[in-house]
FIGU-667208 format. One line per field, with one value per atom (N, C-alpha, C, O): chain; atom name; x, y, z. Coordinates in steps of 0.1 Angstrom, whole numbers. Layout:
BEGIN
kette: A_... $
atom: CA_... $
x: X_... $
y: Y_... $
z: Z_... $
***
This chain:
BEGIN
kette: A_A_A_A_A_A_A_A_A_A_A_A_A_A_A_A_A_A_A_A_A_A_A_A_A_A_A_A_A_A_A_A_A_A_A_A_A_A_A_A_A_A_A_A_A_A_A_A_A_A_A_A_A_A_A_A_A_A_A_A_A_A_A_A_A_A_A_A_A_A_A_A_A_A_A_A_A_A_A_A_A_A_A_A_A_A_A_A_A_A_A_A_A_A_A_A_A_A_A_A_A_A_A_A_A_A_A_A_A_A_A_A_A_A_A_A_A_A_A_A_A_A_A_A_A_A_A_A_A_A_A_A_A_A_A_A_A_A_A_A_A_A_A_A_A_A_A_A_A_A_A_A_A_A_A_A_A_A_A_A_A_A_A_A_A_A_A_A_A_A_A_A_A_A_A_A_A_A_A_A_A_A_A_A_A_A_A_A_A_A_A_A_A_A_A_A_A_A_A_A_A_A_A_A_A_A_A_A_A_A_A_A_A_A_A_A_A_A_A_A_A_A_A_A_A_A_A_A_A_A_A_A_A_A_A_A_A_A_A_A_A_A_A_A_A_A_A_A_A_A_A_A_A_A_A_A_A_A_A_A_A_A_A_A_A_A_A_A_A_A_A_A_A_A_A_A_A_A_A_A_A_A_A_A_A_A_A_A_A_A_A_A_A_A_A_A_A_A_A_A_A_A_A_A_A_A_A_A_A_A_A_A_A_A_A_A_A_A_A_A_A_A_A_A_A_A_A_A_A_A_A_A_A_A_A_A_A_A_A_A_A_A_A_A_A_A_A_A_A_A_A_A_A_A_A_A_A_A_A_A_A_A_A_A_A_A_A_A_A_A_A_A_A_A_A_A_A_A_A_A_A_A_A_A_A_A_A_A_A_A_A_A_A_A_A_A_A_A_A_A_A_A_A_A_A_A_A_A_A_A_A_A_A_A_A_A_A_A_A_A_A_A_A_A_A_A_A_A_A_A_A_A_A_A_A_A_A_A_A_A_A_A_A_A_A_A_A_A_A_A_A_A_A_A_A_A_A_A_A_A_A_A_A_A_A_A_A_A_A_A_A_A_A_A_A_A_A_A_A_A_A_A_A_A_A_A_A_A_A_A_A_A_A_A_A_A_A_A_A_A_A_A_A_A_A_A_A_A_A_A_A_A_A_A_A_A_A_A_A_A_A_A_A_A_A_A_A_A_A_A_A_A_A_A_A_A_A_A_A_A_A_A_A_A_A_A_A_A_A_A_A_A_A_A_A_A_A_A_A_A_A_A_A_A_A_A_A_A_A_A_A_A_A_A_A_A_A_A_A_A_A_A_A_A_A_A_A_A_A_A_A_A_A_A_A_A_A_A_A_A_A_A_A_A_A_A_A_A_A_A_A_A_A_A_A_A_A_A_A_A_A_A_A_A_A_A_A_A_A_A_A_A_A_A_A_A_A_A_A_A_A_A_A_A_A_A_A_A_A_A_A_A_A_A_A_A_A_A_A_A_A_A_A_A_A_A_A_A_A_A_A_A_A_A_A_A_A_A_A_A_A_A_A_A_A_A_A_A_A_A_A_A_A_A_A_A_A_A_A_A_A_A_A_A_A_A_A_A_A_A_A_A_A_A_A_A_A_A_A_A_A_A_A_A_A_A_A_A_A_A_A_A_A_A_A_A_A_A_A_A_A_A_A_A_A_A_A_A_A_A_A_A_A_A_A_A_A_A_A_A_A_A_A_A_A_A_A_A_A_A_A_A_A_A_A_A_A_A_A_A_A_A_A_A_A_A_A_A_A_A_A_A_A_A_A_A_A_A_A_A_A_A_A_A_A_A_A_A_A_A_A_A_A_A_A_A_A_A_A_A_A_A_A_A_A_A_A_A_A_A_A_A_A_A_A_A_A_A_A_A_A_A_A_A_A_A_A_A_A_A_A_A_A_A_A_A_A_A_A_A_A_A_A_A_A_A_A_A_A_A_A_A_A_A_A_A_A_A_A_A_A_A_A_A_A_A_A_A_A_A_A_A_A_A_A_A_A_A_A_A_A_A_A_A_A_A_A_A_A_A_A_A_A_A_A_A_A_A_A_A_A_A_A_A_A_A_A_A_A_A_A_A_A_A_A_A_A_A_A_A_A_A_A_A_A_A_A_A_A_A_A_A_A_A_A_A_A_A_A_A_A_A_A_A_A_A_A_A_A_A_A_A_A_A_A_A_A_A_A_A_A_A_A_A_A_A_A_A_A_A_A_A_A_A_A_A_A_A_A_A_A_A_A_A_A_A_A_A_A_A_A_A_A_A_A_A_A_A_A_A_A_A_A_A_A_A_A_A_A_A_A_A_A_A_A_A_A_A_A_A_A_A_A_A_A_A_A_A_A_A_A_A_A_A_A_A_A_A_A_A_A_A_A_A_A_A_A_A_A_A_A_A_A_A_A_A_A_A_A_A_A_A_A_A_A_A_A_A_A_A_A_A_A_A_A_A $
atom: N_CA_C_O_N_CA_C_O_N_CA_C_O_N_CA_C_O_N_CA_C_O_N_CA_C_O_N_CA_C_O_N_CA_C_O_N_CA_C_O_N_CA_C_O_N_CA_C_O_N_CA_C_O_N_CA_C_O_N_CA_C_O_N_CA_C_O_N_CA_C_O_N_CA_C_O_N_CA_C_O_N_CA_C_O_N_CA_C_O_N_CA_C_O_N_CA_C_O_N_CA_C_O_N_CA_C_O_N_CA_C_O_N_CA_C_O_N_CA_C_O_N_CA_C_O_N_CA_C_O_N_CA_C_O_N_CA_C_O_N_CA_C_O_N_CA_C_O_N_CA_C_O_N_CA_C_O_N_CA_C_O_N_CA_C_O_N_CA_C_O_N_CA_C_O_N_CA_C_O_N_CA_C_O_N_CA_C_O_N_CA_C_O_N_CA_C_O_N_CA_C_O_N_CA_C_O_N_CA_C_O_N_CA_C_O_N_CA_C_O_N_CA_C_O_N_CA_C_O_N_CA_C_O_N_CA_C_O_N_CA_C_O_N_CA_C_O_N_CA_C_O_N_CA_C_O_N_CA_C_O_N_CA_C_O_N_CA_C_O_N_CA_C_O_N_CA_C_O_N_CA_C_O_N_CA_C_O_N_CA_C_O_N_CA_C_O_N_CA_C_O_N_CA_C_O_N_CA_C_O_N_CA_C_O_N_CA_C_O_N_CA_C_O_N_CA_C_O_N_CA_C_O_N_CA_C_O_N_CA_C_O_N_CA_C_O_N_CA_C_O_N_CA_C_O_N_CA_C_O_N_CA_C_O_N_CA_C_O_N_CA_C_O_N_CA_C_O_N_CA_C_O_N_CA_C_O_N_CA_C_O_N_CA_C_O_N_CA_C_O_N_CA_C_O_N_CA_C_O_N_CA_C_O_N_CA_C_O_N_CA_C_O_N_CA_C_O_N_CA_C_O_N_CA_C_O_N_CA_C_O_N_CA_C_O_N_CA_C_O_N_CA_C_O_N_CA_C_O_N_CA_C_O_N_CA_C_O_N_CA_C_O_N_CA_C_O_N_CA_C_O_N_CA_C_O_N_CA_C_O_N_CA_C_O_N_CA_C_O_N_CA_C_O_N_CA_C_O_N_CA_C_O_N_CA_C_O_N_CA_C_O_N_CA_C_O_N_CA_C_O_N_CA_C_O_N_CA_C_O_N_CA_C_O_N_CA_C_O_N_CA_C_O_N_CA_C_O_N_CA_C_O_N_CA_C_O_N_CA_C_O_N_CA_C_O_N_CA_C_O_N_CA_C_O_N_CA_C_O_N_CA_C_O_N_CA_C_O_N_CA_C_O_N_CA_C_O_N_CA_C_O_N_CA_C_O_N_CA_C_O_N_CA_C_O_N_CA_C_O_N_CA_C_O_N_CA_C_O_N_CA_C_O_N_CA_C_O_N_CA_C_O_N_CA_C_O_N_CA_C_O_N_CA_C_O_N_CA_C_O_N_CA_C_O_N_CA_C_O_N_CA_C_O_N_CA_C_O_N_CA_C_O_N_CA_C_O_N_CA_C_O_N_CA_C_O_N_CA_C_O_N_CA_C_O_N_CA_C_O_N_CA_C_O_N_CA_C_O_N_CA_C_O_N_CA_C_O_N_CA_C_O_N_CA_C_O_N_CA_C_O_N_CA_C_O_N_CA_C_O_N_CA_C_O_N_CA_C_O_N_CA_C_O_N_CA_C_O_N_CA_C_O_N_CA_C_O_N_CA_C_O_N_CA_C_O_N_CA_C_O_N_CA_C_O_N_CA_C_O_N_CA_C_O_N_CA_C_O_N_CA_C_O_N_CA_C_O_N_CA_C_O_N_CA_C_O_N_CA_C_O_N_CA_C_O_N_CA_C_O_N_CA_C_O_N_CA_C_O_N_CA_C_O_N_CA_C_O_N_CA_C_O_N_CA_C_O_N_CA_C_O_N_CA_C_O_N_CA_C_O_N_CA_C_O_N_CA_C_O_N_CA_C_O_N_CA_C_O_N_CA_C_O_N_CA_C_O_N_CA_C_O_N_CA_C_O_N_CA_C_O_N_CA_C_O_N_CA_C_O_N_CA_C_O_N_CA_C_O_N_CA_C_O_N_CA_C_O_N_CA_C_O_N_CA_C_O_N_CA_C_O_N_CA_C_O_N_CA_C_O_N_CA_C_O_N_CA_C_O_N_CA_C_O_N_CA_C_O_N_CA_C_O_N_CA_C_O_N_CA_C_O_N_CA_C_O_N_CA_C_O_N_CA_C_O_N_CA_C_O_N_CA_C_O_N_CA_C_O_N_CA_C_O_N_CA_C_O_N_CA_C_O_N_CA_C_O_N_CA_C_O_N_CA_C_O_N_CA_C_O_N_CA_C_O_N_CA_C_O_N_CA_C_O_N_CA_C_O_N_CA_C_O_N_CA_C_O_N_CA_C_O_N_CA_C_O_N_CA_C_O_N_CA_C_O_N_CA_C_O_N_CA_C_O_N_CA_C_O_N_CA_C_O_N_CA_C_O_N_CA_C_O_N_CA_C_O_N_CA_C_O_N_CA_C_O_N_CA_C_O_N_CA_C_O_N_CA_C_O_N_CA_C_O_N_CA_C_O_N_CA_C_O_N_CA_C_O_N_CA_C_O_N_CA_C_O_N_CA_C_O_N_CA_C_O_N_CA_C_O_N_CA_C_O_N_CA_C_O_N_CA_C_O_N_CA_C_O_N_CA_C_O $
x: 159_150_157_162_157_163_154_142_161_153_144_148_133_124_130_136_128_135_130_137_118_114_124_124_131_141_153_161_154_165_161_169_148_144_150_150_154_160_150_143_148_137_139_130_152_155_151_146_153_151_137_132_130_118_106_96_107_95_93_102_80_76_83_89_83_90_105_111_111_126_130_140_122_125_124_132_114_112_124_128_128_140_152_158_155_167_165_175_153_151_153_159_148_149_164_169_171_185_194_205_190_198_200_209_191_192_198_200_201_206_218_219_228_240_235_241_225_220_206_203_197_184_181_184_174_170_159_151_160_150_136_127_134_120_115_103_125_121_117_107_125_121_107_99_106_93_81_71_82_71_69_57_80_79_72_64_75_70_58_53_53_41_42_32_53_55_56_60_51_53_68_75_73_87_91_101_82_85_87_96_78_78_90_97_94_105_118_127_119_130_133_144_122_123_129_137_124_128_143_151_147_161_170_181_166_174_177_188_166_168_179_188_177_187_201_211_201_214_221_233_214_220_225_235_219_223_234_239_238_248_245_253_232_227_226_226_224_224_232_236_236_243_235_228_235_228_239_248_236_246_237_230_239_231_240_251_235_243_234_222_241_234_236_247_224_224_215_204_221_213_207_196_216_213_202_196_198_188_193_201_189_194_188_176_196_191_197_209_190_195_195_185_207_208_210_217_204_205_212_209_221_227_228_228_228_229_244_252_247_261_263_253_276_278_271_266_271_263_248_242_243_229_226_216_235_233_233_225_242_243_230_225_226_214_202_193_201_190_190_180_202_203_199_192_203_199_184_178_178_164_156_147_161_154_156_147_168_170_160_155_158_149_135_127_131_117_115_105_126_125_123_115_130_128_114_109_109_95_85_75_87_78_79_69_91_93_85_79_86_80_65_58_60_45_41_31_48_45_45_38_53_54_46_47_38_29_36_30_47_55_55_63_46_46_32_23_30_17_16_23_7_6_2_7_-7_-12_0_1_8_19_29_35_31_40_35_42_22_16_17_20_16_17_31_33_41_55_58_66_51_53_44_46_35_26_34_45_27_32_32_24_40_39_25_19_20_6_3_9_-7_-11_-1_-3_10_21_16_18_8_4_-6_-7_-14_-24_-16_-21_-5_2_9_9_13_19_9_12_-3_-13_-17_-20_-18_-22_-12_-15_1_12_10_16_3_1_-11_-13_-19_-30_-27_-20_-31_-28_-32_-43_-23_-25_-24_-29_-18_-17_-31_-38_-34_-48_-47_-40_-54_-54_-60_-68_-56_-62_-77_-82_-83_-98_-105_-117_-97_-102_-97_-87_-104_-99_-101_-109_-92_-93_-105_-106_-115_-127_-127_-132_-123_-122_-113_-110_-109_-102_-103_-106_-100_-101_-93_-92_-88_-83_-95_-106_-93_-103_-99_-87_-108_-103_-106_-110_-102_-103_-117_-119_-127_-141_-146_-158_-138_-141_-150_-160_-147_-154_-144_-132_-150_-142_-140_-149_-127_-124_-128_-135_-124_-127_-140_-144_-148_-161_-171_-177_-173_-182_-196_-203_-200_-214_-216_-227_-204_-205_-213_-213_-219_-227_-218_-214_-213_-204_-211_-206_-223_-230_-234_-236_-236_-240_-229_-231_-217_-206_-205_-194_-216_-216_-210_-203_-213_-208_-193_-186_-188_-174_-167_-157_-173_-168_-167_-156_-177_-177_-165_-158_-164_-153_-140_-131_-137_-124_-121_-110_-131_-128_-125_-117_-132_-129_-115_-110_-109_-95_-85_-74_-89_-80_-77_-66_-88_-86_-78_-82_-67_-59_-62_-60_-67_-71_-69_-66_-70_-68_-69_-68_-71_-73_-82_-83_-90_-99_-97_-94_-97_-95_-104_-105_-110_-119_-116_-110_-119_-116_-129_-137_-131_-143_-139_-130_-147_-147_-161_-171_-162_-176_-183_-195_-176_-182_-181_-188_-173_-171_-167_-161_-169_-164_-156_-160_-145_-136_-133_-131_-134_-131_-121_-122_-111_-100_-100_-98_-102_-102_-92_-92_-82_-72_-74_-76_-73_-73_-61_-56_-56_-45_-51_-57_-48_-53_-43_-31_-46_-36_-31_-20_-39_-35_-30_-38_-17_-11_-17_-16_-22_-28_-43_-49_-49_-63_-66_-76_-59_-63_-64_-74_-55_-56_-68_-75_-70_-82_-95_-104_-96_-108_-110_-121_-99_-99_-104_-111_-98_-101_-116_-121_-123_-137_-146_-158_-141_-149_-152_-145_-163_-166_-155_-147_-155_-145_-147_-158_-136_-137_-145_-144_-152_-158_-151_-155_-142_-134_-120_-114_-114_-100_-90_-92_-80_-70_-56_-53_-49_-36_-26_-26_-17_-6_-10_-3_-22_-27_-28_-31_-26_-27_-19_-8_-25_-38_-49_-46_-60_-70_-84_-85_-94_-108_-114_-114_-119_-124_-139_-142_-147_-162_-167_-164_-176_-185_-199_-203_-208_-221_-231_-226_-244_-253_-257_-258_-258_-261_-276_-284_-279_-294_-302_-313_-296_-303_-302_-306_-295_-293_-279_-272_-274_-261_-252_-256_-239_-229_-219_-215_-214_-204_-193_-195_-180_-169_-161_-159_-156_-149_-137_-137_-125_-113_-108_-104_-106_-100_-86_-83_-76_-62_-57_-60_-49_-43_-27_-22_-21_-6_-2_-4_4_9_-3_-13_-2_-13_-24_-34_-23_-32_-41_-38_-54_-64_-70_-74_-71_-76_-87_-88_-97_-109_-109_-109_-108_-108_-122_-124_-131_-144_-147_-141_-155_-157_-172_-177_-179_-192_-192_-184_-201_-202_-207_-213_-205_-208_-199_-187_-205_-197_-185_-174_-186_-175_-163_-152_-167_-157_-150_-138_-158_-153_-143_-132_-147_-138_-125_-115_-126_-114_-105_-93_-111_-103_-100_-90_-109_-107_-94_-87_-90_-77_-66_-56_-66_-55_-54_-43_-65_-65_-60_-52_-65_-61_-46_-39_-41_-26_-18_-7_-23_-16_-15_-5_-27_-27_-18_-11_-17_-8_6_14_10_23_27_38_17_19_23_32_16_18_30_35_36_47_60_70_60_71_83_94 $
y: 405_398_385_378_382_369_358_359_346_334_330_331_325_319_307_299_305_294_280_270_280_267_262_250_271_267_259_253_260_254_240_232_236_223_213_214_202_191_180_175_178_168_154_147_151_138_137_127_149_149_152_147_162_167_158_161_148_138_133_130_132_129_118_119_106_94_96_92_101_102_113_111_124_134_127_130_119_112_102_101_95_86_94_90_104_112_118_119_123_128_118_121_106_95_92_90_90_86_97_93_109_120_119_126_112_111_98_97_89_76_72_76_65_60_51_52_43_34_30_29_26_22_10_9_0_-12_-9_-1_-16_-14_-16_-8_-26_-29_-17_-14_-11_0_12_19_15_26_23_32_11_7_10_16_6_7_22_26_29_43_52_60_49_57_51_57_39_34_30_32_24_20_5_-3_0_-15_-17_-7_-29_-32_-27_-21_-29_-25_-10_-5_-3_12_18_27_13_18_14_23_2_-2_8_11_11_20_34_39_39_52_52_61_40_39_38_43_32_31_45_48_53_67_74_81_73_80_74_81_61_54_58_60_59_63_77_80_85_99_100_111_88_87_95_101_95_102_92_96_79_69_57_55_49_37_25_27_14_2_-9_-11_-16_-27_-39_-40_-49_-62_-72_-75_-77_-86_-98_-98_-107_-119_-117_-117_-116_-115_-126_-127_-134_-145_-154_-159_-156_-165_-160_-168_-147_-141_-129_-121_-127_-115_-102_-102_-92_-79_-68_-69_-57_-46_-34_-30_-27_-15_-4_-5_8_20_31_33_38_50_61_59_73_85_89_87_93_97_112_119_117_131_139_150_134_141_142_152_131_131_141_148_142_152_166_175_169_182_185_196_175_177_179_188_172_175_189_195_193_207_217_227_215_225_225_235_213_212_219_226_216_223_238_245_242_257_263_274_256_261_262_271_251_250_261_268_264_274_288_296_290_302_304_315_293_294_296_304_290_293_307_314_312_327_336_345_332_340_340_350_328_327_335_342_335_343_358_365_362_376_380_391_370_373_373_378_367_367_354_352_344_332_326_330_317_311_299_289_299_288_275_264_276_264_257_245_266_261_254_243_260_254_240_230_239_227_216_204_220_210_205_193_213_209_198_190_199_189_177_167_177_165_154_155_142_130_131_140_123_123_119_111_125_123_108_101_103_89_79_67_82_73_61_49_63_52_44_32_51_43_34_23_39_30_19_7_21_10_0_-12_4_-6_-14_-26_-6_-13_-23_-34_-21_-30_-43_-54_-42_-54_-63_-74_-58_-65_-73_-68_-86_-94_-86_-81_-86_-79_-88_-85_-100_-109_-114_-120_-112_-116_-130_-133_-139_-154_-156_-148_-167_-170_-171_-177_-165_-165_-154_-152_-146_-135_-122_-122_-111_-98_-89_-91_-79_-69_-60_-54_-60_-53_-39_-30_-37_-23_-24_-34_-12_-11_4_13_5_18_18_7_29_31_31_34_27_27_37_37_47_57_53_42_61_58_57_53_60_57_45_42_37_25_28_21_38_42_40_42_36_34_48_55_52_66_69_79_60_63_58_59_52_46_50_42_63_68_63_62_60_55_40_35_33_18_14_21_2_-3_-8_-20_0_-4_-2_-6_3_6_-7_-6_-18_-30_-35_-45_-29_-33_-24_-23_-19_-10_-16_-9_-29_-35_-37_-35_-40_-41_-27_-26_-17_-4_0_6_-3_1_-7_-1_-20_-28_-22_-21_-20_-15_-1_1_8_21_21_29_11_10_5_7_-1_-6_3_-1_16_25_24_24_22_20_32_44_29_39_41_51_30_30_16_7_15_2_3_14_-9_-9_-21_-31_-18_-28_-31_-22_-44_-47_-59_-68_-59_-70_-76_-69_-89_-96_-103_-106_-105_-111_-121_-120_-132_-142_-145_-140_-154_-158_-166_-167_-171_-180_-175_-181_-165_-161_-146_-141_-140_-127_-128_-135_-121_-121_-107_-98_-105_-92_-93_-102_-85_-85_-72_-61_-71_-59_-60_-69_-51_-50_-37_-27_-39_-27_-27_-38_-15_-14_-8_2_-15_-10_-4_-9_6_13_4_6_-6_-15_-28_-35_-31_-42_-56_-66_-56_-68_-70_-81_-60_-60_-71_-78_-72_-82_-96_-103_-100_-114_-114_-124_-103_-103_-105_-112_-97_-98_-112_-118_-118_-131_-141_-150_-140_-149_-149_-158_-137_-136_-142_-144_-146_-152_-167_-173_-172_-186_-195_-191_-208_-217_-219_-218_-221_-222_-235_-245_-234_-245_-248_-257_-239_-240_-241_-231_-253_-255_-253_-259_-245_-242_-244_-237_-253_-256_-245_-237_-243_-233_-219_-210_-216_-202_-197_-185_-204_-199_-187_-186_-177_-177_-172_-162_-178_-174_-180_-188_-175_-181_-182_-172_-194_-196_-201_-210_-196_-200_-202_-194_-211_-212_-212_-220_-203_-201_-198_-193_-199_-195_-180_-176_-173_-159_-157_-165_-146_-143_-142_-147_-136_-135_-146_-146_-157_-169_-170_-159_-182_-184_-187_-187_-189_-193_-182_-176_-180_-170_-178_-185_-175_-180_-169_-159_-170_-159_-164_-175_-157_-161_-148_-138_-148_-137_-141_-152_-132_-134_-122_-111_-125_-115_-116_-127_-105_-104_-91_-81_-91_-78_-69_-73_-56_-47_-48_-40_-57_-58_-70_-81_-67_-77_-77_-66_-89_-90_-99_-110_-95_-104_-107_-98_-120_-124_-131_-142_-126_-132_-136_-129_-146_-151_-155_-162_-151_-155_-164_-162_-173_-182_-196_-197_-206_-220_-225_-221_-233_-238_-245_-244_-253_-261_-252_-254_-241_-231_-224_-223_-221_-214_-223_-218_-235_-244_-247_-250_-246_-249_-237_-238_-225_-213_-203_-196_-203_-193_-196_-186_-209_-211_-206_-201_-206_-200_-185_-180_-178_-164_-161_-152_-168_-166_-168_-161_-179_-182_-171_-167_-166_-155_-143_-135_-140_-128_-130_-120_-142_-144_-142_-136_-147_-145_-130_-126_-122_-108_-101_-93_-105_-99_-104_-98_-115_-121_-122_-128_-115_-115_-109_-108 $
z: -80_-70_-66_-75_-53_-48_-53_-54_-55_-59_-48_-36_-51_-41_-34_-41_-21_-14_-20_-18_-26_-32_-42_-45_-49_-58_-52_-59_-39_-32_-27_-22_-29_-25_-34_-46_-28_-36_-39_-30_-52_-56_-50_-47_-48_-42_-27_-22_-20_-6_-1_8_-9_-3_-4_2_-12_-12_2_10_6_20_27_37_20_26_27_37_17_17_27_34_28_39_53_62_54_67_70_81_59_61_66_76_60_64_77_85_81_94_105_115_103_113_114_125_103_103_109_114_109_114_129_134_136_150_156_168_147_151_142_131_148_140_129_118_131_121_125_137_116_119_111_99_117_109_99_101_88_77_82_79_91_96_105_105_112_121_112_115_102_93_86_85_82_75_84_80_97_106_110_111_112_116_105_108_93_82_75_65_80_75_60_52_56_42_41_50_29_26_23_20_24_21_7_6_-3_-17_-18_-25_-11_-12_-6_-11_6_13_6_5_0_-8_-20_-23_-26_-38_-34_-40_-22_-18_-13_-16_-7_-3_-14_-14_-25_-37_-43_-47_-43_-48_-39_-45_-26_-17_-18_-17_-20_-21_-34_-34_-45_-58_-57_-64_-48_-47_-36_-33_-30_-20_-7_-1_-4_8_19_31_16_27_23_11_33_31_36_46_30_35_38_31_49_53_56_65_47_49_56_52_68_76_80_78_87_93_108_113_115_129_135_131_144_150_139_139_129_118_109_101_110_102_95_100_82_74_80_84_81_86_78_75_75_68_77_83_78_86_76_66_79_71_79_91_73_79_70_57_75_67_64_73_53_49_53_56_52_54_43_46_31_20_24_21_30_34_45_44_54_65_59_63_50_44_36_36_28_20_29_26_40_49_55_57_59_65_55_58_42_31_29_27_30_28_39_37_51_63_63_67_58_57_47_50_36_26_31_29_38_44_54_55_62_72_66_70_55_47_42_42_37_32_43_41_55_66_70_73_70_74_64_68_51_41_42_40_46_48_60_59_71_83_80_87_71_67_55_50_50_39_26_16_25_12_4_-5_8_1_0_8_-9_-11_-3_-5_7_17_10_13_0_-7_-15_-15_-21_-29_-19_-23_-8_2_7_7_10_14_3_6_-9_-20_-21_-24_-18_-19_-8_-10_3_13_12_19_2_0_-6_-11_-6_-12_-27_-32_-34_-48_-53_-46_-63_-67_-69_-77_-61_-62_-59_-62_-52_-49_-41_-45_-30_-22_-30_-29_-38_-47_-56_-58_-62_-71_-64_-69_-51_-44_-40_-41_-37_-34_-47_-46_-58_-71_-74_-80_-71_-74_-66_-70_-55_-47_-51_-45_-60_-65_-77_-86_-78_-89_-102_-103_-112_-124_-137_-148_-135_-146_-150_-142_-163_-167_-172_-182_-165_-169_-183_-188_-189_-202_-202_-192_-211_-212_-204_-205_-196_-189_-195_-203_-192_-196_-184_-175_-183_-172_-175_-185_-165_-168_-162_-169_-150_-145_-132_-127_-128_-116_-110_-117_-97_-91_-78_-71_-74_-60_-51_-55_-39_-28_-18_-13_-15_-5_9_12_19_33_38_50_30_34_27_28_20_13_1_-1_-6_-19_-30_-29_-42_-54_-60_-64_-60_-64_-79_-81_-88_-102_-107_-119_-98_-102_-91_-85_-89_-78_-79_-69_-91_-93_-92_-93_-89_-88_-76_-66_-76_-65_-55_-55_-46_-35_-22_-11_-22_-9_-2_11_-9_-2_7_15_6_15_27_33_32_43_56_63_58_70_69_79_57_56_58_64_52_54_68_72_76_90_97_106_94_100_97_105_84_80_85_90_85_90_105_110_113_127_130_141_120_121_114_112_112_106_91_87_83_69_63_65_56_50_35_29_29_15_9_16_-4_-10_-25_-31_-32_-46_-50_-43_-60_-65_-80_-88_-84_-98_-101_-92_-112_-116_-130_-139_-132_-144_-148_-140_-161_-166_-177_-185_-178_-189_-193_-187_-202_-207_-196_-197_-186_-176_-162_-153_-159_-145_-145_-154_-133_-130_-117_-108_-117_-105_-101_-109_-88_-82_-71_-62_-71_-61_-54_-61_-41_-34_-23_-14_-23_-12_-4_-10_9_18_27_31_30_39_52_52_64_76_85_85_93_101_112_117_117_127_121_115_121_114_119_113_132_137_132_134_126_123_112_114_101_91_97_94_106_112_121_121_129_138_130_134_119_111_105_105_100_95_105_102_117_128_132_137_129_133_123_126_111_101_104_112_98_100_94_86_98_93_78_73_71_56_52_59_41_35_21_14_17_5_9_13_8_13_1_-10_4_-6_0_10_-5_1_-1_-11_9_9_10_6_15_15_29_31_40_53_56_51_64_69_59_52_58_49_53_63_47_48_34_27_31_18_19_27_10_11_-3_-12_-5_-16_-11_-2_-16_-11_-23_-33_-20_-30_-28_-17_-39_-39_-37_-41_-30_-27_-40_-41_-51_-63_-73_-84_-68_-76_-81_-82_-84_-88_-76_-65_-79_-69_-67_-77_-55_-51_-44_-34_-49_-41_-36_-43_-24_-17_-10_-3_-11_-4_2_-5_16_23_27_31_24_27_35_32_45_53_53_55_50_50_55_49_67_73_75_80_71_72_62_61_52_41_43_47_39_38_24_19_18_4_4_10_-4_-7_-22_-31_-26_-40_-41_-35_-49_-50_-65_-74_-67_-81_-82_-73_-92_-95_-108_-117_-108_-120_-115_-105_-124_-120_-109_-108_-100_-88_-93_-87_-103_-108_-113_-110_-120_-124_-112_-112_-102_-91_-83_-79_-81_-73_-81_-75_-94_-102_-103_-103_-104_-108_-96_-96_-87_-76_-68_-65_-66_-59_-67_-60_-80_-88_-86_-85_-86_-84_-70_-68_-60_-46_-45_-38_-51_-50_-57_-52_-68_-75_-66_-66_-59_-51_-39_-35_-33_-22_-26_-19_-38_-43_-45_-42_-49_-50_-37_-36_-27_-13_-6_3_-10_-3_-12_-8_-23_-32_-25_-31 $
***
């Protein structure tokens, strides 16, 4: 019996983003890093990781240059990369042919073309502050789906954020990540969402009221300290970077919030701009 064409798929090539990289590069002599990033909808860190895999396999070359006094990275496909892409496409064509003649499992084929399990979730989680400050502990975390629901905490009280959900979904919510920290005197929640429209985070930020909590070095942002409906004080800081919008919120005594919320917000900004 002949080997199934799935055995000819290259683990380096067939991953969704890397296959997309090679496909784009196959039609151009070279492509700028930023163009690849935007075409494939990847954060800088995610695209860099996939490019390293392809470069280690000698399927692409990178050329870092200075143009107009600014650094720029150009990516090109190698001869080995073109050969690997042709082999991958030939295997996929064989699988499609087998499906059309009833000789293959359609679900298995679809799974092979899917993204690595949880890859985008991991990328978003990497963008959320993870360093646990002294006196705090990591309380819980979850991926956020495209409907603004906490994936691993379906029973959590997230319904009160219905207006936020509507806003984010209208701007093409792709998903996000939620992480919370707790101490004896305060609770901190960090929620990051990725929006399909890269101009949306700034637009949403601009629609908010002027800040009453000023934090140096954080622009663009909006910061607020307010009284909670059920009693107590709430501090909130919204941060926008590229397609990402982050809300860092803290409950506790106002003195604690004014002292510690800026540190959490600054740590989150550093995560997004590293």
